[in-house]
N, C-alpha and C positions, 0 to 999 in steps of 0.2 A: 465709625462712619465708613472707613476704608473697607472693613470687613463686609459691610452690607453690599458695597459695590462688587466686591469679589464674589460673594455668594450669588448676587443677582446675575453676574456675568456667567458663572458656572451654570446656573439654572437655564439661562438663555441658550447657552451652547448645547446643553442636554436636550432642550426642547427642539432646537433647530435640527439636531442630528438624529432625532428619534425616527426609527424605521428607515433610516438611510443606509444602514449597514446590511450586508448580505452574509449571514452565517452559512457556511458550507459544512454540513455535518458528515462525519465519517463513521461507518460501521463495517463490521466483517460478518462473522457468524452471528446468527440470532436463533437460539434454542435454549432449552432449560439447562443445558450444561455449559453454555458459553457465558462470557461476561455481560452480554446483552440478553436479557430475558424477554420473551414475547410479551408478557403483561406490562413491562416497563415501556417497551416500544409502542404498544397499543395506547397506553395512557398518554404518551408523548404525541402520537399521531392525533389522538382525540383533541388534545390541547391545540395543536396547529390548526385543525379543522375549525374548532369553535372560535378561535381568535382570528380566523380568516387570513392566515399566512398564505402567500402566493408561492407554491412550489413550482419550480421550473426545470425543464430538461435542458441538456446542453444544446440540443437542436433549436429549442425556442430562444435560448440565450443568444446563440449565434445569429439567428434571424434578426433579433433586435439590434445587435451590435453592428450588423452589416448595413442597417438602415439608420445608423447614427443615433439609436435610441438607447436609453438606459433600462435596466431591469425595473419593474414596478416597485414602488415603496412597499415595505414589509415583505420582501422576497426572501426565500430560503431555498437552499439546494440540499437535497438528501442524497448522499452517495454511499454505495456499498462496494467494497473491494473484493476481488478474487473470483466470485461466482459460485458461492456455496449453494447446495441444494436447498437449505433452509430459507434462503432468500426467495426462492420460488414458492416453497411450500407454506412458509409462515409470513414473510414480508409482503409478497405480492398480493395475497388476499386482504391484508391490512391496507395496502395502498388503494385497492378497489373499494374497500368498505368506507374509507374516509376521503376518497377521491383526491389522493395526493400523487405526486410524481417523483421519480427518483432516477438517478444515473447509476448504472452498474458497470464497474470496471472489471474486465474479465481476462484471466489467463487462459488462453485457448489450448494449451498443451493438454489440459485435463478434461476437456469437454468431449463427450460422446454424442452420437446421433440421438439415441433414446435409451431409456432404461425401464426394466420391470421394477416398479416402485413398491411392490407388495412386501418386501422385506428390508427396505432401506432404513438403517439406523444411523442417527447422527453420531459422528465420531469427532474427536478432538483434532483440529486442523494440523497441528505440528507433526503428529505421528503419521497421519495420512499422507501429508506432502512428502515426508522423508521417504516413505515407501514408494511413492510415485516417481520421485527423482532417482531413486535406486533403480527402478524399472527402466527409466529413461536411458541411463548409462549402460544398462544391460540389453538395450534394444527390445524391451518388452512393452506391452500395452500400458499407456499412461492415462487413459480415460478412466474416470472414477465416478461412481454414483453419489459420491459426496459433493459433487458439483452438479449444477443443473445441466440439462442436455440442450442440444441445438433446437430440438423440438419445443422444449419448454421456453427457451429463449425467444423463439419466434412468436410464441403465444404472448409473452410479456411485451415484446416490442410492438406487436400489432395492436395491443390495447391502448397505445398512446400514453400510458402512464410510466413506461420504463424506456430508458435510453441506454443501449449497450455501447460501451466504449472500451478503449485499450488499456491494458495493464501489463504489457509485455507478453510474449508467448510462454516463456517457461519460468519467469520470476527468479532469475539466477543471481549468483553472487561471485565476487572475486576477493582475494586477499588485497588489503590496501596498504599494508606495511610489513615489516619483518620483526615486529616485537611480539614475542610469545604471549598469547592471551589465554590459551587453554590447551588441553590435551584430550584427544578422543577417548571417551569412556563408553563401553558397550551399552550402558543403561540408558543413554540418550544420545542419539545421532540425529542431527537436524537436516533438513533439505539443503540448507546452506553448506553444511559440512561435506555433503556429497559433491556439490558444485566445486568448491575450492580445492577438493582433493581429487578432482577429475573422475569421480564415480567409484574410486577404489579406496575404501575406508577400513582402517584397522585400529584396534585399541592401541593407544600409545603414539599415534600420529599427531604431529603438532598442528595447532590452529593459531593463526594470527587474526588481527582485526579484519572484519569483512565489510564490504560495501556492495550495494546493488551493482550488477554488472553493466548497467547502462549509465552509470555516473562517473566511472573512471576506468582507465586502461587496466590497472591492477597488476597483480603478480601471480605466479604459480611456482610450486616447488617440484623438482623432478623426483622420480621414484626412489633413486638411491639416497637422496637427501632425507626423505621421509623415513626410510628404513634405518639410516644412520642415526637419526634422532631417536627412533623407537628403541634401538639397541641401547643407547645411552640412558634413555628414560627407564627401561626395564631393569637395567643394572642398578640405577640409582634408587629404585624402589626398595631394594634389599639392603641399602646402606642406612645405618642408624645415625641420622643427622636431623636437625630441626627442620620443620616445614619451611621456615623463612630461608634457611640456608639452601635447602633443596630447590626452592623456587628461584633463587638467585642463580644457582648453577645451571638450571634449565634455560633461563633467559640468556645467560652468558654463553650458552652453547652456540648461539647464532652470531658467529664472528664475521668480520668482513670477508675473510677468506672463504668461509662456508657460503655466505650469500653470493659471492662472485661465482662459485662453482655450481651451486644448486638452485639458485633463485632466478627465474626468468621474468623480465619486465615486458609486458605486452607493449607493442608500439602503438602510436596514435592511429596508424593505418589499420591495425588489427582491431583496435577499440572501435573505430568507426564502422568497420565491416560487421562487427558483432552487433552494434546498435542498429544498423540498417537491416540486418537479417532478422533480428527480434521484432522490430516494429513492422517491417514489411509482412512478415508471417502473421503476426497478431492482427494487423489491420485487414489483410487479405482474407483470413479465415472468417472474421466477423462479417465483412462485406459480402463474402460468397454465400453465407448461410442466411443472411437477413435481407429480405427484398428491399431494394431502393435505399440501402443503408450507406451513410457516409460516416466513417469512424474518424473523428477529428480531435478527440479528447484523449488525454493520457494521464494516468495517475502513477506517480513514481513508486515502484515497488520498495517496500521498507521505508518509504518517505525520504529516501536519499535522492537529492536532486543535483543537477550539474548544468552550469551554463554552457559548458563545452559541447555537450551533445544536443542541446536544444536546436541549433541551426540545422543539424543533420536530420532531425526528426521533422522539422518544418518542411524541408524539401520533400519529405515523404507524405505530407498532407496533414500532419498533426499541428493544430492551431492553439490548443488550450492545455495547460500543464498544471495538474493538481498536486499539491504538496501535502505533507503531514504537519506543516508548521502551523501552530495555533494562532488564531486571530480572525478578525472579520475582513470583509471585502467591500469596496465601494460598489455602488449600483452599476458603474461601468468599470468592472474589475480588470486587473492586470492579467492578460491571458498567459503570460510567461510564468506567473507565480501566484497561484490561487491558494489562499489560506484555507485550511480545513480544521475542524475541531473534532477530536476523538477523546473519549473518556476510557480509562482503564477500569474504574469502578462506576458502573452505570446504574443510575436510578432515574426514574421519570422526572423527579423534582430537580435533579442536577441538569438534565437535558433542557428542561424548561428554563431554569435560571440562566444557563449559558446562552440560550436562544434570546432571552430578553436582553442580556448584556450586549451581545454582539449584533442585535438588530439596531442598536444605537451606535452609530459609527464612531462617535467620540469615546464611548465606553469600550467599544470593541477595539479601538486603536490602543487604548490603555491596556486592555487585557492582552493584546498581542505582545506588548513589551514586558509585561510582568509574568507571563506564563512560560 
């Protein structure tokens, strides 16, 4: 008898919270070579359209909240980070076909006015971004046809289906501690490697754990410290010892004395200045290129968030903060911490399943804690 009451109570909760959760879905590149394939995204969009999900832009969300209203039942928010060209070429036509809306969070350092698209070929984002940040530190052009242009952005924004928002200007990183994590290898150098090494990258330079540069003050290593480690690393490569022993010796290289001599900790004032510069530039670029635009949403690069920098961004006009933490949101969501759902292995069926789960606020709350 007790079990019947428990089962009845669970059923009642699930019924009451059905369509009361707001999934916010996160995507990046969408093409035949990315983890999100166009046919899977179209199948998913077709499902949302047939099931009459209410897609909303941040502008519409803000208008409701400012008048003390909640999002409609069965709402969902589609978000795309960075601003890749395939979002214009592939995603935007699908939004028009199924009459759905989306929010695009854009890094403005990589955006150009317009491009000749006759020979644009989709490339893998990591290698493209590394080359662009290398250019940035060499004071060379950083606009790339792998991103959509301001002209294309204007077209999307004017359609009413796309809402362009902030994702930082340059998507940078800093070292977060002094524990050796990796060593630069010429076969793969990331955009983050260029940032934390101040644009000067050599094989054998050390890498510590990294965080988004808008989430903490961070650290930097001076040039003599990098070269000192590189010399030690190169010499150790020729020594016949076990990999485990070699790893320990490399980690032990960073003594208290070395850290005091060669590692600089950015001050809170320098951190705030960095945050304000990034957000001011990102926001100003978007608002200058898009008519009557108010950029008030921000998606944390790399999903790294920080309570410390939120007040500084709010003073600059940012009101909504989107994370990469999985889970659903209430119809009156928390603007300081908006949950988003991203899949590494994407299929239409998985997207549909997670949408169903997170549209129920009770199930979405459970998913939030187990994912």
